[in-house]
Phi, psi and omega in degrees: 000319179295318180297318179299317177297317180298315180296321177298314180298312180299316180296315177299317180298315178295320178297315178297319178298317179296319178296317181295318180296315179297316180297319180296314178298318180296317179295320180296316179295318179299313179297318180299314180296322179292318178299319179298319179297316179297316181294319179298316177300316180297318181291325177296316178299315178296318179299317178296321177295319180295318179297319179298316180293321179296318179297318177299316181296316179297321178299312179299313181297316181292325176295317179298319181295317178298322179294320177297316179298315179299317178298318179295320177297317180298317179299315180296319179298316181296318178298315179297313180299316178299318179296317180297315179296316179299318178296319178297316178295321178298316178294320179296318178294319178297318180295320179295318178297316179299316179297316179296323179296317179297313180297314180297317178296322176297315181294323178295313180300320181294318178296317179295323180291323179291323180292320185279343181262000000 
């Protein structure tokens, strides 16, 4: 009878130990999964912040590049416009000189004709 009680006690004790071990392992797994979930959320937030900062940097970099391109285009347009205007002024000056030459030669011929007549 004592032996039967002892075996019952040992069996119950082992069963309780198994239940306690299973509960401990389950609690550990649950805690581990919860910590993993928290870390994952934290990393997502960090990742989103990093993505946001990277997007801001790319936007700033692209805007600066676009400004440089726009400035270069404006400079090229100004150079082209200046060249066109200078060419127009050169032709205008040449035309004025040509016209003056014709008029002066006409006036000289007229003066010479008046002297000889």
